[in-house]
LUMRO-22007 format. One line per 5 residues: number of its first residue (from 1); their letters; for each residue x, y, z of C-alpha. Coordinates in nm, 4 decimals. Layout:
<mitis>
NUM	A	X/Y/Z  ...
</mitis>
This chain:
<mitis>
1	MVRWR	2.7331/-4.5206/-1.5771  2.5014/-4.7557/-1.3924  2.4058/-4.4798/-1.1516  2.3212/-4.2400/-1.4365  2.1048/-4.5054/-1.6046
6	ALALF	1.9254/-4.5662/-1.2755  1.8658/-4.1938/-1.2331  1.7331/-4.1631/-1.5886  1.4975/-4.4543/-1.5306  1.3775/-4.2987/-1.2047
11	LVILP	1.3026/-3.9679/-1.3793  1.0992/-4.1544/-1.6411  0.8839/-4.3379/-1.3906  0.8592/-4.0553/-1.1326  0.5473/-3.8937/-1.2845
16	HLAPP	0.3698/-4.2293/-1.2606  0.4514/-4.2601/-0.8893  0.2644/-3.9447/-0.7957  -0.0818/-4.0008/-0.6435  -0.3636/-3.9655/-0.8947
21	TALIV	-0.5656/-3.6457/-0.9007  -0.8773/-3.6848/-0.6911  -1.1890/-3.7358/-0.9010  -1.4451/-3.4677/-0.8212  -1.8030/-3.5599/-0.9066
26	IGPAK	-2.0713/-3.3088/-0.8091  -2.3819/-3.5145/-0.8901  -2.7430/-3.4158/-0.8232  -2.8163/-3.1923/-0.5252  -2.8623/-3.3800/-0.1986
31	TVDTA	-3.0707/-3.2996/0.1060  -2.9784/-3.2989/0.4735  -3.1661/-3.5555/0.6798  -3.2061/-3.4100/1.0267  -3.4538/-3.4045/1.3113
36	HPIVG	-3.3055/-3.0758/1.4351  -3.2811/-2.8072/1.1646  -3.1273/-2.5594/1.4111  -2.7914/-2.7405/1.3941  -2.5115/-2.5610/1.2109
41	VHTRL	-2.1334/-2.5364/1.1981  -1.8716/-2.2811/1.0985  -1.6805/-2.4648/0.8257  -1.3680/-2.2426/0.7868  -1.2839/-2.3407/0.4265
46	SDEVE	-1.1411/-2.0051/0.3204  -0.7842/-2.1400/0.3455  -0.8544/-2.4915/0.2167  -0.6876/-2.5291/-0.1229  -0.7750/-2.8752/-0.2545
51	EWKIQ	-1.1221/-2.9179/-0.4000  -1.1663/-3.2770/-0.2836  -1.1072/-3.1617/0.0743  -1.3705/-2.8910/0.0395  -1.6137/-3.1459/-0.0985
56	RSLQM	-1.5322/-3.4013/0.1726  -1.5726/-3.1431/0.4492  -1.9172/-3.0455/0.3266  -2.0190/-3.4082/0.2751  -1.9306/-3.4785/0.6368
61	VREMG	-2.1312/-3.1749/0.7506  -2.4352/-3.3131/0.5667  -2.3754/-3.6629/0.7030  -2.3604/-3.5178/1.0541  -2.7103/-3.3780/1.0004
66	APWIV	-2.6277/-3.0063/1.0037  -2.8251/-2.8137/0.7379  -2.6521/-2.4770/0.8033  -2.2947/-2.3640/0.7477  -2.1306/-2.0294/0.8174
71	EFFPW	-1.8363/-1.9671/0.5850  -1.5883/-1.6808/0.5576  -1.5413/-1.5140/0.2176  -1.2626/-1.2578/0.2610  -1.2896/-0.9500/0.0426
76	AYIEP	-0.9096/-0.9391/0.0413  -0.9017/-1.2815/-0.1283  -1.1700/-1.2095/-0.3875  -1.0739/-0.8554/-0.4981  -0.7081/-0.8553/-0.3923
81	FREGE	-0.5158/-0.6280/-0.6278  -0.7359/-0.3485/-0.7555  -1.0951/-0.2316/-0.7641  -1.3129/-0.4300/-1.0019  -1.0643/-0.7145/-1.0578
86	FTWSH	-1.2168/-1.0252/-0.9000  -1.0940/-1.3774/-0.8352  -1.4043/-1.5907/-0.7815  -1.2734/-1.9430/-0.8372  -1.2383/-2.0457/-0.4730
91	ADMVI	-1.5662/-1.8892/-0.3594  -1.7443/-2.0485/-0.6568  -1.6008/-2.3860/-0.5598  -1.7119/-2.3644/-0.1958  -2.0625/-2.2476/-0.2801
96	QHAVA	-2.1071/-2.5020/-0.5606  -2.0217/-2.7884/-0.3270  -2.2298/-2.6490/-0.0401  -2.5360/-2.6218/-0.2629  -2.4733/-2.9731/-0.3971
101	QGLTV	-2.4780/-3.1054/-0.0405  -2.8075/-2.9291/0.0315  -2.6560/-2.6865/0.2828  -2.7777/-2.3348/0.3618  -2.4843/-2.0935/0.3435
106	VARLG	-2.4474/-1.7922/0.5710  -2.1665/-1.5928/0.4085  -1.9453/-1.3925/0.6395  -1.7986/-1.0969/0.4463  -1.5071/-0.8913/0.5735
111	TAPEW	-1.1395/-0.7917/0.5666  -0.9965/-0.5248/0.3391  -0.7461/-0.5616/0.0536  -0.4430/-0.3366/0.0667  -0.5677/-0.1149/-0.2164
116	ARPDP	-0.8760/-0.0185/-0.0089  -0.6688/0.0789/0.2975  -0.4563/0.3877/0.3618  -0.1280/0.4185/0.1737  0.1189/0.1882/0.3532
121	AQMLT	0.3859/0.4569/0.3131  0.1745/0.6748/0.5400  0.0301/0.4143/0.7761  0.0815/0.0433/0.8400  -0.2527/-0.1352/0.8671
126	TWNYL	-0.3854/-0.4883/0.9025  -0.6385/-0.6460/0.6700  -0.9101/-0.5766/0.9290  -0.8545/-0.2009/0.8922  -1.1141/-0.0106/0.6917
131	DGEGY	-1.1851/0.3563/0.7473  -1.4720/0.5645/0.6175  -1.3054/0.6282/0.2830  -1.3215/0.2566/0.2082  -1.6823/0.1914/0.3112
136	ADFAA	-1.8204/0.2503/-0.0380  -1.5641/0.0078/-0.1825  -1.6649/-0.2614/0.0644  -2.0333/-0.1968/-0.0026  -1.9694/-0.2366/-0.3762
141	FVGTF	-1.8023/-0.5713/-0.3081  -2.0984/-0.6833/-0.0961  -2.3392/-0.5917/-0.3749  -2.1318/-0.7784/-0.6340  -2.1080/-1.0872/-0.4098
146	VARYR	-2.4822/-1.0889/-0.3412  -2.5654/-1.0488/-0.7110  -2.3271/-1.3264/-0.8167  -2.4697/-1.5814/-0.5739  -2.8348/-1.4824/-0.5873
151	GQVNH	-3.0399/-1.7971/-0.5419  -2.7455/-1.9792/-0.3804  -2.6561/-1.7567/-0.0848  -2.9466/-1.5915/0.0941  -2.7741/-1.4670/0.4124
156	VIIWN	-2.4713/-1.2401/0.4539  -2.2929/-1.1156/0.7672  -2.1399/-0.7693/0.7453  -1.7899/-0.7816/0.8995  -1.6968/-0.9906/1.2044
161	EPNLS	-1.6734/-0.9055/1.5740  -1.6488/-0.5278/1.5194  -1.6560/-0.4800/1.8975  -1.3028/-0.6251/1.9250  -1.0029/-0.4058/1.8462
166	FEWGF	-0.8250/-0.6905/1.6658  -1.1172/-0.7280/1.4235  -1.1389/-0.3489/1.3756  -0.7816/-0.3077/1.2585  -0.6257/-0.2646/1.6041
171	RPVDP	-0.8097/0.0652/1.6520  -1.0513/0.1803/1.9207  -1.3810/0.0143/1.8315  -1.6507/0.2394/1.6907  -2.0184/0.1321/1.7077
176	EGYTT	-2.1266/0.4399/1.5140  -1.8631/0.3847/1.2461  -1.9612/0.0205/1.2174  -2.3272/0.1230/1.1791  -2.2288/0.3522/0.8898
181	LLAAA	-2.0465/0.0591/0.7266  -2.3469/-0.1669/0.7870  -2.5851/0.0856/0.6300  -2.3740/0.1179/0.3152  -2.3455/-0.2604/0.2792
186	FDAAK	-2.7179/-0.3086/0.3477  -2.8191/-0.0701/0.0702  -2.5832/-0.2320/-0.1810  -2.6967/-0.5824/-0.0898  -3.0651/-0.4969/-0.1199
191	LANPE	-3.0081/-0.3315/-0.4561  -2.8464/-0.6530/-0.5801  -3.1103/-0.8829/-0.4293  -3.4082/-0.7444/-0.2347  -3.4624/-1.0882/-0.0775
196	IVVLG	-3.1154/-1.1148/0.0772  -3.1036/-1.1394/0.4579  -2.8436/-0.8916/0.5843  -2.7080/-0.9642/0.9316  -2.5380/-0.7034/1.1428
201	GALAP	-2.2980/-0.7601/1.4247  -2.1439/-1.1004/1.4604  -2.0688/-0.9532/1.8017  -1.8097/-1.1168/2.0245  -1.9094/-1.1803/2.3860
206	TLEPE	-1.6769/-0.9696/2.5990  -1.6839/-0.7711/2.9218  -1.4402/-0.5007/2.8067  -1.5424/-0.1594/2.9484  -1.5624/0.1747/2.7697
211	GSAAG	-1.2128/0.2929/2.6818  -1.0525/-0.0523/2.6776  -0.7813/-0.1029/2.4191  -0.9096/-0.4552/2.3542  -1.2708/-0.3835/2.2632
216	LNDLL	-1.6115/-0.3040/2.4042  -1.8724/-0.5049/2.5930  -2.1080/-0.6513/2.3319  -2.4177/-0.5261/2.5157  -2.2873/-0.1678/2.5238
221	FLERM	-2.1775/-0.1913/2.1616  -2.5229/-0.3081/2.0521  -2.6934/-0.0288/2.2486  -2.4825/0.2272/2.0655  -2.5482/0.0576/1.7323
226	YQAGA	-2.9217/0.0946/1.7864  -2.8819/0.4541/1.8994  -2.6983/0.5187/1.5714  -2.9886/0.3710/1.3712  -2.8624/0.0172/1.3016
231	GQHMD	-3.2116/-0.1289/1.3321  -3.3022/0.0202/0.9940  -3.0059/-0.1412/0.8228  -3.0200/-0.5091/0.9160  -3.2690/-0.7924/0.8758
236	GLAVH	-3.1328/-0.9810/1.1750  -2.8427/-0.9898/1.4180  -2.5478/-1.2289/1.4224  -2.3901/-1.3040/1.7606  -2.1308/-1.5374/1.9068
241	AYGWA	-2.2198/-1.7475/2.2094  -1.9262/-1.9323/2.3616  -1.9968/-2.1255/2.6774  -1.6473/-2.1285/2.8323  -1.6792/-2.3639/3.1308
246	FAPDD	-2.0512/-2.3035/3.1905  -2.3331/-2.5422/3.1053  -2.5663/-2.4288/2.8250  -2.8579/-2.3712/3.0629  -2.6639/-2.1599/3.3154
251	PPAPD	-2.8567/-1.8334/3.3590  -2.7274/-1.5168/3.1931  -2.5874/-1.2171/3.3772  -2.4307/-0.8937/3.2492  -2.0974/-0.9769/3.4130
256	VINFR	-2.0786/-1.3381/3.2856  -1.9858/-1.4822/2.9466  -2.1864/-1.7965/2.8832  -2.4152/-1.9460/2.6199  -2.7320/-1.7765/2.7427
261	RVELV	-2.5759/-1.4295/2.7215  -2.7623/-1.4197/2.3902  -3.0796/-1.3601/2.5912  -2.9394/-1.0269/2.7134  -2.8736/-0.9320/2.3513
266	REIMH	-3.2318/-1.0263/2.2730  -3.3603/-0.7977/2.5482  -3.1837/-0.5021/2.3858  -3.3371/-0.5865/2.0492  -3.6807/-0.6012/2.2137
271	RYGDS	-3.6251/-0.2660/2.3827  -3.5523/-0.1038/2.0462  -3.8561/-0.2568/1.8749  -3.6678/-0.5293/1.6849  -3.8410/-0.8334/1.8341
276	EKSVF	-3.9556/-0.9567/1.4937  -3.5984/-1.0045/1.3748  -3.4043/-1.3254/1.4250  -3.0783/-1.3803/1.6092  -2.8326/-1.5989/1.4180
281	VTEAG	-2.5741/-1.7615/1.6448  -2.2885/-1.7818/1.3959  -2.0188/-1.8994/1.6374  -2.0631/-2.0945/1.9604  -1.9314/-2.3965/2.1391
286	WNDHP	-1.7040/-2.5467/2.3982  -1.3374/-2.6439/2.3919  -1.1877/-2.9652/2.5336  -0.8176/-2.8779/2.5425  -0.6600/-3.0675/2.8356
291	RWTRS	-0.4774/-2.7624/2.9744  -0.6677/-2.4497/2.8701  -0.8297/-2.2709/3.1635  -1.1554/-2.2096/2.9749  -1.1996/-2.5641/2.8486
296	VRPGQ	-1.4150/-2.8546/2.9616  -1.3629/-3.2286/2.9571  -1.4427/-3.4108/2.6294  -1.7525/-3.5715/2.7788  -1.8760/-3.2347/2.9016
301	RILYT	-1.8180/-3.0863/2.5587  -2.0464/-3.3471/2.4069  -2.3192/-3.2933/2.6675  -2.2953/-2.9146/2.6460  -2.2957/-2.9035/2.2646
306	VGAFE	-2.6035/-3.1214/2.2309  -2.7564/-2.9440/2.5300  -2.7126/-2.6085/2.3577  -2.9128/-2.7254/2.0578  -3.1818/-2.8650/2.2879
311	YAEAN	-3.2008/-2.5489/2.4979  -3.2176/-2.3171/2.1967  -3.4842/-2.5253/2.0231  -3.6984/-2.5252/2.3359  -3.6513/-2.1612/2.4385
316	WPWAP	-3.5326/-1.9466/2.1472  -3.7962/-1.9465/1.8688  -3.6187/-1.6371/1.7313  -3.2912/-1.8274/1.6671  -3.3002/-2.0264/1.3398
321	VIAIW	-2.9452/-2.1610/1.3724  -2.6765/-2.2374/1.6287  -2.3519/-2.2691/1.4291  -2.0763/-2.4298/1.6332  -1.7136/-2.3247/1.5826
326	AFRFP	-1.5431/-2.4951/1.4055  -1.6028/-2.7999/1.1902  -1.2486/-2.8565/1.0596  -0.9266/-2.6610/1.0054  -0.7168/-2.7209/0.6912
331	GPQGS	-0.4119/-2.7971/0.9065  -0.3130/-2.8199/1.2724  -0.3406/-2.4858/1.4514  -0.0851/-2.5796/1.7146  -0.2950/-2.4293/1.9940
336	YMDYY	-0.6137/-2.4714/2.1932  -0.7992/-2.3905/1.8662  -0.7513/-2.7507/1.7507  -0.9796/-2.8591/2.0349  -1.2795/-2.6721/1.8980
341	SFVTP	-1.2906/-2.8901/1.5866  -1.5341/-3.1695/1.5046  -1.3022/-3.3336/1.2517  -0.9220/-3.3437/1.2295  -0.7370/-3.2079/0.9242
346	EFSPR	-0.7104/-3.5739/0.8137  -1.0929/-3.6098/0.8320  -1.0972/-3.8274/1.1439  -1.4173/-3.7480/1.3346  -1.3803/-3.6582/1.6997
351	PVYYA	-1.6330/-3.7997/1.9506  -1.8429/-3.4821/1.9428  -1.9046/-3.5391/1.5702  -2.0633/-3.8782/1.6345  -2.2667/-3.7411/1.9254
356	VQQYT	-2.4186/-3.4642/1.7141  -2.4751/-3.7079/1.4283  -2.6679/-3.9371/1.6597  -2.8674/-3.6414/1.7922  -2.9727/-3.5221/1.4475
361	QP	-3.0919/-3.8541/1.3106  -3.4608/-3.8394/1.2181
</mitis>
């Protein structure tokens, strides 16, 4: 009997033992104090569930002095079940908090819900698979997204790393097919908001040759994009610029992947008459995993990260932002990916966070 009374008492008091719900206060919009407006980060909040963690992440971005964020808004999350049925709550939450922190959002749009892909009874596909029959559906989503966040989101990236097979649904990559997708999305976005900045590409730096099952060299892919008419369907180009083990000022070469490979991309844009358009570096950075072959030491990571901002500011007037991958992951990744982060899942800043914060102080 005593045990049952103890259990009953425990069940009564249990709800009062739970931690209180975090108080979320938006408050008036803030501004980012920074001496270096080129600084940005890829925030990776698409899988963060708790609102207070989204708010805290974006607060820490502002406090670090980074005015730009790149954030992923998966189509498959927002329109998951059927055409025209949207779930905006998470995207609304991220954008509301980003705007409240005074951050400029570059929205990366991609992935495909199952309803927009081939019948799974006929073909098994990943959420990165989208064939020509689904391009109009994706374009409609882009237009709806741009219209909903007009005045809050002024930059969108169309898809991600389409020159990698993994990001193209484990199919042979297709620069001409991607250009058709880009054109459809561009038209829909401009119809929704003529002032929106539509970015093509988000190209991954890779040396894969023609015919590779893994992807296609980003320089070759971009050439074929331009030959297919991509220049008419983008306001700027998004690229990724990982440094691997090279310093940020190491010179570029066609057979090397390093930070300054972006300059080779820029040469192609110039050759096709697109010199007036900007290059947005939407992923970049160095990794300090102790055993990964492409990593650097933690001290080098700090020097190279700050050095990349310094080099770009001094030499790339056409690059408004260098967004470093990745600010924080919602949970441990259990791989070398954890060593790209600025902040742990528990919000403990890593040394690179403090170094960039010191660099950005006015």
